[in-house]
N, C-alpha and C positions, 0 to 999 in steps of 0.2 A: 400483573404489571405490564403495561404496554410501552414500547419504546422503539426508537430508531437511532442507533448509536454509531457514530463514525468510528469510535474507538474499537468496536468489534471488528468492523471492516479493516481498520488500520492494522490491528494485530494479525489478522489473517494475511494481509498483504506482506507484512514483514516475514511471516512464516513461509509464504510462497517464494519469497526471494531466495531463501536458503534451502528449500525443499527440493531434493533431487530424486528421492525415491518414489515420488508420485503417489504417496498415501494422501491424496488430495482431499481436503475439505473445501467446500465451495463458498467463496465470498465471506459472509459474515458469520460463519460458524467457526468455533474454536475446538479442534480436536487435537490429536497428538502431533501436529505439524509445526507449531510455533516454538522454535527452539532457542531464539537468541534475544528476544525483546521482553521487557517487563510488561505485565498485563495490567492496564488501568482502564477498566471497561465501563465504569459508570452505570452498572446494572442495579445498584442498590440505592438510587435516589440522588438528589442534589443537582442534576443538570437542568437545563431549560426545558420548559414544557410548551407545547402548542395545543391550546385548548379551544381553538375556534376554527373558522373556515367556512367555506360555502357548503351548504347541504348537498349540493350536487357533486362537488369535488372533481377530482381527476380519476380516470380509469386507472387500474393497476399498471397497465402497459405505459400509459402516459407518465405516471409517476416515476416508474423505473427508468424511463428514458430521460426524463428531466432531472432526476436525481444525479445522474452522471454529469450533466451539464452544470448543475449547481455546485457540485463538489469540485469539479475542475475549475470553475470560475473562482471559487474561494482559494484554491491552491495557487492559481495564477497571481491573484492579488497578494497572497501571503509569501509565496516561496519562489516567485519567478526567477530570482537571481541566486537562489541557493544552488549548491553543487549537485543537487538531485534533479533529474529530468522532470519536466512538467508534463501535464496531461497531453499537451499538444505534440510532444515528442514521442509519446508512448508507442504508437503504432509502428514507428520506424526503428525501434530499438530491440535488441535481443531480449528474450524472455528474462524477466526479473530485473531489467534495467529501465523499464518504461514506467509510465504512470505518474501519479502525483508524488508529493514529497514523501509519501510512505510506500511508494512502489505500486500504486494503484493503476491498473490498466483498464480504461473504459470498455475496450472490446472484450476483455476477459469477463468483466462484470456482465456484459450483455449476453455472452454465450455460455457462461458457467454459473454465475451466481443468480441472475434473474430467473432462469428456468426453474431452479430449485425453490425460489420464493413463490413463483406462480404455482408450482406443484403443491406446495404446502397450503396455499390459499384454496386450491381446488379440492384438497382432501379434508379441509375443515380444521386443520391443526393450527392455522394462522388466520386471523381476522384482519382485513385491510380496511382502515377507516378513511375512506375517500374524502370525507369532508375536512380532514385535517391536512391533506396533502400539500396544498398551495402554501400555507403558512410554514409548513415544514421545509419546503424548498427555499423560502425566503430566509428562514433561520440558518440553514446550511450555508447559503451564499454569503451571508453577513456575519458568520461566526468569527469571533476574535481569533487572531493568529496564534495566540499562545495556548490554545486548547484544542482538543479534537472531541471532547465529550459533549454530547448533546442528546436530548431526548424529545422526540416529536409526537409520541403517542399515536403514530400512524399505523404501527403494527401491534397486534395483541396476540400473544401466544395462548394456546389452550391446553398444552400438554403439561401435566402435573409432574412434580418432582418424583424421580424414580421410574418414569415411563420413557419409552423409546422416542427418539427424535432424529432429525436429519440436519437441521440448521438451528442456530441460536434463537431466532425469532419465534419458533414454535413453543419454546419453554415459557411457562407462566411463573408468576410469583418471584421474579428476580433471579430465577435459575438460568443456567446456560447449558448448551448441548455439549457434553463431554464424550470424546471417543468416537465420534462419527467419522466414517471413512466411506464416502459414497462410491468411490471407484472400486472398493472391495465389497460393495453391497452390505456394509456393516453399519447398522444404526448406532447412534450414541444414546446417552442417558441424560435426562435433565437433572442437574445437580446444582446445589447452592455454591457460589464462589467461596473460596477459602478466606477465613478471617485472619486478622493479625496474629502472628506467632504460631500459625498452623502450617502444616506441610502443603507445598504447592507442586513442585516438579512440573508435571504436565498439566496439573490443574490450574484453574484461573483464580487469581487473587481478586478480592473485592475492590471496589473503587477506592482510589487513593493509596493502594498498596502495590507493592512490586515484589516479584519473586527473586530472592537472593539465596543461593546455596540451598535451594529446595525449601525455603521458608518465606512466608509472606511477611514483609516488613513495611513500615510506613515510608512512602516515597518522599524524597526531598522536594520541597516546593521552590517557587521562584526566589532566587538569590540566597537560598540555603546551601550549606556545604554538601557536596556530592562526590561520588566516585562510581563510575559505570560498572565496575566489577563488584560493587557492594562492600568494599573495604578500603579505607576505614569508615566511609559514610555510604548511605544508600544511593541508588541511582535516582535520577530526576523523574518527576511525575510527568505524564502526558508527553507533549511534544517538546518539552524543555530539553536543552542540551547542557552537558556538564563541561564548562569552560575551564581551561588551564589545569586540568587534572593530569596526573601521571599514574603509573601502575601502582604506586604506593601512597601518593599524596592526594588529598581531596581538592576538588575544584569548586566552582560555584554554578548553580543552575541559572541559565539565562535563556531568553527567547532567541529565535533565529535572527530577529532584527538586531538584537544586542550583540550578536556574534558576527554580523556582517560589517566589519569595521576596517578590514585590511585595504589600504590604498594601492594604487598602481606601483608595482615593483616590490610589494611586500610578499612575504612567504605565506603560502596557503597549502592545503592538503588536497591534491587533485584525485587521489585514489579513494577518498571516503574511508580512510583507515579507521579502525574501530578499537576501542578498549572496552572489553566486556560487552560488546554488541551494540554500542551506541556511537553515532556519528560525532566526531570530535571537532572538526574544523581545523584551523581557523577559516573563516569565510571572507570572501572579497566583498567590497562595497557594492551597493546596487549598481547594476549596469556593467560590471566588470566580469571577467572570466578567469578561473584558476587554470593556468596553462602548465601542462606537464613539462618538466625540464629533463635533460639527460641525467640519469641517476635516480629519477623518480620523484624529485622534489617538485614543488609548484610555485609559480609566481603569479600574482594578480596582474592582468593586462587588459587593455581596452579591447572591445570587439573591433573586427576589421571588416573591410568591404569585400565584395565578390571578386574572386580571382586573386586576392592577396594572400600572402603567406599567413599561416595559422598554425596552431598547435592543438594537440589533443587536450581538451579542456572540459571542465564542468563549471557553469553551463557552457553551451556551444559558443565558440568565439566568432563564428561566421554569422552573416546576415540570416534573418528568419527565412526558412525554406531551403537553406543550404547547409552543407556539412563540410568538415575538414577532411579532405581526401588524403589519408596518411598510409604510406606503404607499410607492409608488415614489419614489425620490429622498430619502426621509426616513431618519433613523437611530434614531428612537424610535417606540414603539407601545404595544400592550397585550397581555399574555399571554392566549392563547386556544388552543382546540383547533385542530389542523391541519386544512386543508381536506380534505373528503371527495371521492370521485369525482364528477365533474360540476360541482364548485364552482369559481368563479374563484380563481386563484392568484397574481394580480399582487402582492398585498400580504401573502400568508400562505403558508407552506410547505405542500406537500401531505403528507398522511398517509403513513406508511410503506407501500411497495408501489405508490405512485402517482408519476407524473412530471408536471410542469407544462408544458402546451402550451395556453396561454390558460385552459383549465380543467384540473383534475386528471384524469389518465387512468391506468388500470392499467398498470403495467409488465408486460411479457410474458415468461414463461419460454420455454424452447425449445419450438417448435411453435406459439407464439402468432402472431397476425397482425401484420404490419408492412409498411412501404413502403420498398423498397430504393432507394438504399442509406443515405442520410443519416439517415432517421427511426429506423433501427435503433439508432443511437447512444444515443438517449434512451429509446425505448420498450422495446427488448429488454434483458433482464438481461445478456445476453452482449455487448451493443453491436454485434451483427452480424445483419443481415437477409439471409437467403439468397435465391437466385435465384427460389425459389418463393414469395417474399413471406411467409415464416415465419421467426421468430427461430430462430437456430441457433448452435452453437459455431463459432468461426472455423475455416474450412477444410472445413466440411461438404460444400460443393459440389465439392470436389476429387475427381477420379476416381483 
């Protein structure tokens, strides 16, 4: 089976957000790192197919570069006003807070995920179908906002079930790569996803299923009853959110658009609080920001101009290209330009491409200097500092 599935990338992105031990898997592979989100990966059929395209197609490097642009374009269209930062903000936010609606960071993809895809193509465990690339990018860009599952047939794995793998794409026949840890030079194994009513835990459930209490169950669909902790109803499928749930009472699965209903002055959740690992909302209407209030609550408010009073908010309350400069421990400040390299960053976000370490410092692409191991998490775009004290894709040191 050949596929290119956003859901695989998305599940890793969520895992990366909570992973602090750095047992990293790269990009679109699912190893033992995703701990909080149900897995709905579309690897067993059903999603859209891209069966045409130019015979010449795009080179692999061109496709990987344009994939990031297409994916972010779709996220801007679908989630620009959600409480989760967009791709445009990714480079200027702390690790795990940037990227698309699912935590995707384009610079991480470029420095960590893409090199492993190139390596798999080079060793022959992954076939790249260049003639299908352009239509795949169009499919991603125009994908409906209530799903992340798609299949472009642009990658075809050649590794059979039971054999070693590094990334999901290498696995053939609807299997996925289980247990790979590139930073520990530990390969995974291609295995079939778990079926309904079978054990999951760290294993991946098949499409349309979600892992609840270590058991794969059928996920709730749009407008069905749900509960993010799996009781009394299952979590929602895909990118759907469970609205109006409590710790013991079921809610209803809705799209982001259906959840963006709170007007100016209405209550919202600025901290992205979770129940069972799922974002709950409520969300502000399009064009508004959820501003943190003293005590941690939130209110929906209009965006403000440069130099005006602002609050810590999701999304940013300030004009595009500016941030709310807020002193440590405070929730309000003034809209201003982000801090430049060498400037203090205790009360203001660093500019894109910089990371805060007392002062703003440039984030490093692969080959840039770093201090192993922990410093690589923030300084390196790949989050991995190699044995030679240079940023690298995970697993570069493996022989």
